C-alpha positions, -999 to +999 in steps of 0.1 A: -627+110+687-590+108+681-577+079+660-565+049+679-530+052+692-530+090+690-518+108+721-546+122+742-555+159+735-533+183+752-504+159+752-472+176+742-443+156+727-412+161+749-389+186+732-356+170+725-326+192+730-292+184+716-287+146+710-265+130+736-227+131+728-216+105+704-252+101+690-257+102+652-223+117+644-191+098+638-175+083+669-150+105+686-121+081+678-130+067+644-105+042+632-087+054+601-101+036+571-078+007+561-065+014+527-053-016+507-016-013+506-005-012+470+032-021+470+053-014+440+069-044+424+103-052+439+129-079+430+126-093+466+095-111+477+085-111+514+073-145+524+049-151+553+031-180+569+060-204+563+062-236+585+085-227+614+107-257+608+110-251+570+146-248+558+160-224+533+162-254+509+126-262+514+115-227+504+142-224+476+128-256+460+095-237+454+112-207+438+143-221+420+121-232+391+115-196+381+139-176+359+160-150+377+158-167+411+188-158+432+183-169+468+160-174+498+167-159+531+149-169+563+147-147+593+159-167+623+146-143+648+111-144+633+101-180+624+076-182+596+089-153+575+116-150+549+126-134+516+131-147+481+153-126+458+151-124+420+172-106+394+144-081+387+108-072+396+093-087+365+107-121+375+097-117+411+062-107+400+058-138+379+069-160+408+045-141+432+016-147+409+023-184+405+033-192+441+008-171+460-011-194+484+010-225+475+009-250+502+041-257+520+033-288+541-001-277+553+003-239+553-006-216+524+023-193+517+016-156+517+037-134+493+041-097+490+067-075+474+093-064+498+093-027+506+126-013+496 
């Protein structure tokens, strides 16, 4: 007889037509792949994740130890972000590498190069 589990004789597998829409292919609205943003070095660093009550002096204290440091500017309308300016992008890059993730109070600072 037929092997166990085989369909009975004369049993036709249903013929599948086109797969239902959205099946197998990419979804209609595929999100664009997120490319890592490679920003060119810039003399100004963009600072994020700062304590909202941090003062310019608090932040400047972190950066003034680096050569070429000019100033820190906070953005009053957007607490938690600011800018740190250096003479050139070599100096800002050195500070970025050393300060990235540094804790200010209990928050790790996030640094990126400013987009000109």
